[in-house]
C-alpha positions, 0 to 999 in steps of 0.5 A: 019172845018178841014182846020181851025184846020190845019191852027190853028195848023200850026200857033201855032207850028210856035209860039212855035219857036219864040224866047222869050227874057229872062233877060240877066245874067252873063252867057250871057256875055262871057269873052272878049265880046265887050261892052260899058258902062256909069258910074258916076265914069267916064267922061260923055259918053260911054266908051268901054271895054270887059267883064271879070269874077272874081274868085268869079263869079263877072262880071267886065267890063275892059277898055282898058285904065285907066281913068285919074281921078281914074286910074281904069280900072275894073268896077263891075256892081254896078259902071255902069249905062248903059251897051250895048253889040256889036251885028253885026253893032249895040249896044244892051242894056243889062239890069243890074238889072237881072245880078246883082241879079244873082251875088254872094253877095260879088259882090255888095260890093263897093271896092273903 
């Protein structure tokens, strides 16, 4: 009986060290992080940019080159439909909704 208890104890301790995914927040995306995104304000497809934060704490994704149609290079989260961060050799989806809920209210105002 004590062997079973020992095995169960070790198993439970091992489970405590398994990382549990948590919702991504602005703090999880450091400034300068390489990302790719899709936006209905741009031509269809993925666009590469980097993460930035405004003085108000709003997450902005900065394109390296302006879009020819609008001339915009910075996009708030409300302009983005899909976002992925570069991790090693692959792209990992970043959930937008939890990040948007943690941003200050003024971050959700469309500025054109």
